[in-house]
N, C-alpha and C positions, 0 to 999 in steps of 0.2 A: 436518481438523476446523474449524468453526471459532473465530476466534482473537477475532475485531470484529468491532461492528456500529457503527453512524454514523448519523445522522440529515445530516447534512453537515458538512461544513466550513463555519464561519460567514463571511456574504457579506463582513462587512467584516475578518475576518481579517489583520494583512499580509503573510502567505505571498498571497495574490492579489494584492498591491501590482506592476504591471507586466504583469501576468500575463490579460489583456488589457483592458484599461479600456474600458465597455460593452460587453463580452460576457466575462467573465472565467473563468478552467478554470482547474481544479485540477495547480498546476505537481507532474510525472512522482515529481520532486525527496521532496514531502513525500505524496506515495502510500507511498514506500518506505522513506521516516521511520516513515509507521503502521505498517506492515509490521515492520518492523524493531525497532521498539517493543511492538507486540505480541509479539514472539519475544523477546525483552528479559522482558518478562512471566514466559515461563514458563522463563528460562535461560540461553536461545541468542540470538546475537548472526551478524548475515548477518558473515561472511570475504568472498566476493567472492562476484560475479556472472557466471554462466555466460551466463545469457542473459534478454532481460528486454527486451517486447513489449506496444507502448503500441496499443490496440488501438476503444476511443472516449473521449474527453471525458467529465473528468470534472467539470462544472459548479457553485460555490457549491448549499450548501443539499441539494442532490441525497443521497439516505439511499443509505448502501455499503456492502459487508462486504467483511474479509479474509477469507478460507479459504486453511491452512495444512496440504500435507498433509509428516509428516517421516517421511521415510526415512536418519533422520543417519549421514553429514553434512549430505548430501544433499537438499534441499524447493523444493519444489512452490508456488509464492504468489500464488495469482488474488482481481483486486481483481472484484469485480461489485456490478452497483446492477441491482437486479430481479433478470429474465432474461437483461440482459446483461453479459456480457464483460471489460472495461474495459482489462484489463492482466493479462499473464503474467508470471512468473519462474521459474527455477531458477537458483540457489541453494546456494550450500555455505555452510552454520555452523560456529561451533566455541562452545565452552558461557561462558556468560559468568563472569566471575572471584571474581562475588556469591556 
């Protein structure tokens, strides 16, 4: 299921400070946070990360989407731009308290 789609991270975002001047990339922690937010929107949050692999860089303003396949309590997450997988993960979920 596709949970999130974006036209990209704003090139002036403070998340990009120091990642890398002149050739910025979106930090992996930001990608993970975006996936966690998408999961929280449907009542879950990441409990543990079992596996996380970054395959390609995401540049500012580069469109991407987050696809999540849930088989509770586990989920597979993929960050995709066009036809390229940028990263993938296997995580354990827990319900949010809200």
